[in-house]
C-alpha positions in Angstrom: -31.1 53.4 -109.2 -31.5 49.6 -108.7 -28.2 47.8 -109.1 -28.6 44.7 -106.9 -30.5 41.9 -108.5 -31.6 38.6 -107.1 -32.5 35.9 -109.7 -34.8 33.3 -108.1 -36.3 31.4 -111.0 -37.4 27.8 -111.5 -36.4 25.7 -114.5 -37.9 26.1 -118.0 -39.0 22.5 -118.3 -37.5 20.8 -121.3 -35.2 23.7 -122.2 -33.2 25.1 -119.3 -32.4 24.1 -115.7 -32.9 26.7 -113.0 -29.2 27.1 -112.8 -29.0 27.8 -116.6 -31.9 30.3 -116.4 -29.9 32.2 -113.8 -26.7 32.1 -115.9 -28.5 33.4 -119.0 -30.4 36.1 -117.2 -27.1 37.3 -115.6 -25.4 37.4 -119.0 -28.3 39.4 -120.5 -28.4 42.0 -117.6 -24.6 42.5 -117.9 -24.8 43.2 -121.6 -26.6 46.4 -120.7 -25.2 47.1 -117.2 -21.8 45.4 -117.0 -21.3 46.2 -113.3 -24.7 45.1 -112.0 -24.5 43.0 -108.8 -26.3 39.7 -109.3 -27.0 37.0 -106.8 -28.4 33.8 -108.2 -30.6 31.5 -106.1 -32.2 28.9 -108.4 -35.5 27.7 -106.8 -37.8 24.7 -107.0 -41.2 23.9 -105.6 -40.5 20.3 -104.5 -40.9 18.7 -107.9 -38.1 17.7 -110.3 -35.1 20.1 -110.0 -35.4 20.4 -106.2 -32.1 18.6 -105.5 -30.3 20.7 -108.1 -31.6 23.9 -106.5 -30.3 22.7 -103.1 -26.9 21.8 -104.6 -26.7 25.3 -106.3 -27.4 26.8 -102.8 -24.4 25.0 -101.3 -25.7 21.5 -100.3 -23.6 18.5 -101.1 -24.8 16.2 -103.8 -24.9 12.5 -102.8 -25.4 9.7 -105.4 -27.0 6.4 -104.6 -28.2 3.3 -106.5 -31.9 2.7 -106.0 -34.8 1.0 -107.8 -36.4 3.0 -110.6 -40.1 3.0 -111.1 -40.0 -0.3 -113.1 -37.7 -2.0 -110.6 -34.4 -1.6 -112.6 -31.5 0.1 -110.8 -31.0 3.8 -111.4 -28.5 6.3 -110.0 -30.4 8.9 -108.0 -29.2 11.9 -105.9 -30.2 13.7 -102.7 -28.7 16.8 -101.2 -27.2 17.2 -97.8 -26.0 20.1 -95.7 -25.2 19.4 -92.0 -28.0 17.2 -90.8 -30.6 18.5 -93.3 -31.3 16.5 -96.4 -33.3 17.4 -99.5 -34.8 14.2 -101.1 -36.7 14.4 -104.4 -38.9 11.5 -105.2 -38.7 12.2 -108.9 -35.0 11.3 -108.7 -36.0 7.7 -108.0 -39.6 7.4 -109.1 -40.1 10.2 -111.6 -41.5 10.1 -115.1 -38.1 11.0 -116.4 -36.9 7.6 -115.1 -39.2 5.8 -117.6 -37.9 5.0 -121.1 -39.2 7.4 -123.8 -42.8 6.7 -124.6 -43.2 4.0 -121.9 -45.8 4.4 -119.1 -46.6 2.0 -116.4 -49.6 3.5 -114.5 -50.6 0.3 -112.8 -47.2 -1.1 -111.9 -44.7 1.8 -111.4 -43.4 1.7 -107.8 -42.1 4.2 -105.3 -39.7 1.7 -103.8 -36.7 3.6 -104.9 -38.0 6.8 -103.1 -38.0 4.8 -99.9 -34.4 3.7 -100.5 -33.5 7.4 -101.1 -35.1 8.3 -97.7 -33.1 5.5 -96.1 -29.9 6.7 -97.6 -30.6 10.2 -96.2 -31.1 8.6 -92.7 -27.9 6.7 -93.2 -26.1 9.9 -93.9 -27.2 11.3 -90.5 -30.1 13.5 -91.6 -32.3 14.7 -88.8 -34.5 16.9 -91.0 -35.6 15.6 -94.4 -37.3 17.8 -96.9 -39.1 15.3 -99.1 -40.0 17.0 -102.4 -42.7 15.2 -104.3 -43.9 15.8 -107.8 -43.2 14.6 -111.4 -43.9 11.0 -110.4 -44.4 8.0 -112.7 -46.3 6.3 -109.9 -49.8 6.0 -108.4 -49.1 3.5 -105.5 -50.1 5.5 -102.5 -46.5 5.4 -101.3 -46.8 1.6 -100.8 -43.4 0.9 -102.5 -41.7 3.6 -100.4 -43.1 2.2 -97.2 -42.0 -1.3 -98.2 -38.5 -0.1 -98.7 -38.6 1.4 -95.2 -39.7 -1.9 -93.7 -43.5 -2.1 -94.0 -45.1 -5.3 -95.4 -48.2 -5.5 -97.6 -49.4 -9.1 -98.1 -52.1 -10.7 -100.1 -54.6 -13.4 -98.9 -51.9 -16.1 -99.3 -49.4 -14.2 -97.2 -47.3 -13.2 -100.2 -46.1 -9.6 -100.9 -48.4 -7.9 -103.3 -47.2 -6.9 -106.8 -45.6 -3.5 -107.4 -47.6 -0.3 -108.2 -51.1 0.9 -107.5 -52.6 -2.1 -109.4 -51.1 -4.5 -106.9 -52.8 -2.8 -104.0 -56.2 -4.3 -104.9 -54.8 -7.6 -103.6 -53.7 -6.2 -100.2 -55.2 -8.4 -97.4 -53.0 -7.3 -94.5 -50.6 -4.4 -93.7 -47.8 -4.6 -91.1 -46.0 -1.4 -90.3 -44.2 -2.7 -87.2 -41.0 -3.2 -89.1 -40.6 0.4 -90.3 -37.2 2.0 -89.8 -37.1 3.2 -86.2 -35.1 6.3 -87.1 -38.3 7.7 -88.8 -39.8 8.4 -85.4 -37.0 10.9 -84.5 -36.6 12.7 -87.8 -38.4 15.9 -88.9 -39.9 14.8 -92.2 -41.4 17.6 -94.2 -43.7 16.7 -97.2 -43.0 19.5 -99.7 -45.5 19.7 -102.5 -47.2 22.2 -104.7 -50.5 20.2 -104.7 -53.0 19.7 -101.9 -55.2 16.9 -103.4 -56.6 14.1 -101.2 -55.7 10.5 -102.0 -58.8 9.4 -103.8 -62.1 10.6 -105.3 -62.7 13.2 -108.1 -59.8 15.4 -106.9 -57.6 12.4 -105.9 -54.3 11.3 -107.3 -55.6 8.8 -109.9 -58.4 11.0 -111.3 -56.4 14.2 -111.5 -52.9 13.0 -112.3 -53.3 9.4 -113.5 -53.9 10.4 -117.2 -50.5 12.3 -117.3 -48.9 8.9 -116.4 -50.6 7.0 -119.1 -53.6 5.8 -117.2 -56.7 5.1 -119.3 -60.2 5.8 -117.8 -60.4 2.1 -116.8 -56.9 2.3 -115.2 -58.0 5.5 -113.3 -61.0 3.7 -111.9 -59.0 0.6 -111.0 -56.3 2.7 -109.3 -58.8 4.7 -107.3 -60.6 1.6 -106.1 -57.2 0.0 -105.2 -56.1 3.1 -103.2 -59.5 3.2 -101.4 -59.0 -0.5 -100.5 -55.4 0.2 -99.4 -56.4 2.9 -97.0 -59.1 0.7 -95.6 -56.7 -2.1 -94.9 -54.3 0.4 -93.3 -57.1 1.7 -91.1 -57.4 -1.9 -89.8 -53.7 -2.0 -89.1 -52.9 1.5 -87.6 -56.3 2.9 -86.7 -58.4 6.0 -87.6 -55.3 8.0 -88.6 -55.0 6.1 -91.8 -58.5 7.4 -92.9 -57.9 11.0 -91.8 -54.5 11.0 -93.6 -56.2 9.9 -96.8 -58.3 13.1 -97.0 -55.6 15.4 -95.7 -54.1 18.1 -98.0 -51.1 16.6 -99.9 -52.1 13.0 -99.5 -52.7 12.8 -103.3 -49.3 14.4 -104.2 -47.1 12.4 -106.6 -49.5 9.5 -107.0 -50.3 9.3 -103.4 -46.8 9.1 -102.0 -47.9 12.1 -99.9 -50.3 9.6 -98.1 -47.4 7.2 -97.4 -45.3 10.1 -96.1 -48.1 11.3 -93.8 -48.5 7.8 -92.4 -44.9 7.9 -91.2 -45.3 11.2 -89.5 -44.5 13.8 -92.2 -45.9 17.3 -91.9 -47.2 18.9 -95.1 -46.0 22.3 -96.2 -46.2 24.2 -99.5 -43.1 23.1 -101.5 -42.0 26.5 -102.5 -42.2 27.9 -98.9 -40.1 25.0 -97.5 -37.5 25.4 -100.3 -37.2 29.2 -99.8 -36.5 28.5 -96.1 -34.0 25.8 -96.9 -32.2 27.7 -99.7 -31.8 30.9 -97.6 -34.0 33.1 -99.6 -34.8 35.7 -96.8 -31.2 37.0 -96.4 -30.7 37.0 -100.2 -33.9 39.0 -100.6 -32.7 41.6 -98.0 -29.6 42.3 -100.2 -31.6 42.8 -103.4 -33.6 45.7 -104.9 -35.0 43.9 -107.9 -36.1 40.2 -107.9 -36.3 38.2 -111.2 -38.3 35.0 -110.9 -39.9 32.8 -113.6 -40.5 29.3 -115.1 -41.2 27.8 -118.5 -44.9 28.6 -118.5 -46.6 31.4 -116.5 -50.2 30.3 -116.4 -53.1 29.6 -114.1 -51.1 26.7 -112.4 -48.4 29.2 -111.5 -50.7 30.9 -109.1 -51.4 27.7 -107.2 -48.2 27.2 -105.3 -45.6 27.2 -108.1 -42.2 28.7 -107.5 -42.7 32.1 -109.1 -45.8 32.8 -107.1 -44.1 31.8 -103.9 -41.1 34.0 -104.6 -43.3 37.0 -105.6 -45.4 36.7 -102.5 -42.4 36.8 -100.1 -40.7 39.5 -102.2 -43.7 41.7 -102.3 -44.2 41.4 -98.5 -40.7 42.7 -98.2 -41.5 45.6 -100.5 -39.3 44.5 -103.4 -39.9 44.9 -107.1 -40.5 41.6 -108.9 -40.5 40.8 -112.6 -40.7 37.4 -114.2 -39.2 35.7 -117.2 -41.0 32.8 -118.9 -41.2 30.8 -122.1 -44.8 31.5 -122.6 -47.2 33.8 -120.8 -50.9 32.9 -120.3 -51.8 35.3 -117.5 -53.3 38.8 -117.9 -51.4 41.7 -116.3 -54.0 42.0 -113.5 -53.4 38.4 -112.5 -49.7 39.0 -112.5 -50.2 42.1 -110.4 -52.3 40.3 -107.8 -49.5 37.7 -107.5 -47.0 40.5 -106.9 -45.3 40.4 -110.3 -44.9 43.9 -111.8 -44.3 42.6 -115.3 -43.6 39.4 -117.2 -41.2 39.0 -120.1 -42.0 35.9 -122.2 -39.5 34.6 -124.8 -42.3 34.7 -127.3 -42.1 38.5 -127.3 -38.7 38.3 -128.8 -39.2 35.1 -130.9 -42.8 34.4 -131.8 -42.0 30.8 -133.0 -42.5 28.6 -130.0 -40.4 25.7 -131.4 -37.5 28.1 -131.8 -38.1 29.5 -128.2 -37.8 25.9 -126.9 -34.7 25.0 -129.0 -32.8 28.3 -128.5 -34.2 29.3 -125.1 -30.8 30.3 -123.7 -29.8 33.0 -126.2 -33.4 34.3 -126.4 -33.5 34.5 -122.6 -30.3 36.6 -122.7 -32.0 39.1 -125.1 -35.1 39.2 -122.8 -32.9 39.9 -119.8 -31.2 42.7 -121.6 -34.7 44.3 -122.0 -35.3 44.0 -118.3 -32.0 45.7 -117.7 -33.0 48.5 -120.0 -36.4 48.9 -118.3 -35.4 48.5 -114.6 -31.6 49.1 -114.2 -31.0 52.5 -115.8 
């Protein structure tokens, strides 16, 4: 019977990191089948936790001091193996970098993300996987571009203020000072969203409210980004307009747009990360794959890590089950995604608050059930 298991799960946001999920699942399986062979490959889809997943897969963690979303200095990390770097914008410009309860929808900047990219270039990276998600920002990547050498000036020839709000004042854009190394690096924009920059499905409308934007803020940000793209069109030509409507332009407050402007190619975050982490060879060695994330819901099916893992595993003819904090998908939707069965923590402990507080021990009990169902 099945004795070789691959654990390829994402984090349980707010409870367990992807590494901790793998540890707890392993412990639960071994309670029932002590000699089970387990390989852990924590995964991420480009959002927060992407650098940690790369480090768990053998990349080296590099720490740098960069500007946080409000301009104060923070310590951020990227991951490096050979000449491949994994850079996570949330490390520099993520919501987790804001003080508790503080939002800055109009002024939060991606400048630090640009500094992170520069640090990766300084470290000799020739391929940069740029994972975007979990951002505090809606500045169209303007801050990032400024950190890489671009200049955005107002009518008086002064640099515009930080954040998406400041873009309303942009009178001229000059990209001639961009870091020349960008032209010779393979920059991959890794995201789980394919929204355009502006409009009803754009970054401000869809994601602005999560970052504290009021309806008036959303309207102001959308108008500012439309204006920004128009000014860029004057500076760099028609490509600026086509990038604004390209899939992924609206990712992470429009930083996807900034990345496309400097030559990035867009790929689904989980696909890129599975490549980078070495998922294919690990999958070959396994007979059962356990994936998962905090909430298995409708969003999971749209490019989140468990759906990506399940799709590749199913194509390889492997059995896939999932663990999660809460389950909001019917069995037929799971089946279509390639997941044989899902095991939510709420099946063991119906109290959601307890599930969040004691996720680790409860996950071990859930994993013991999986062992009983699939490993005997």
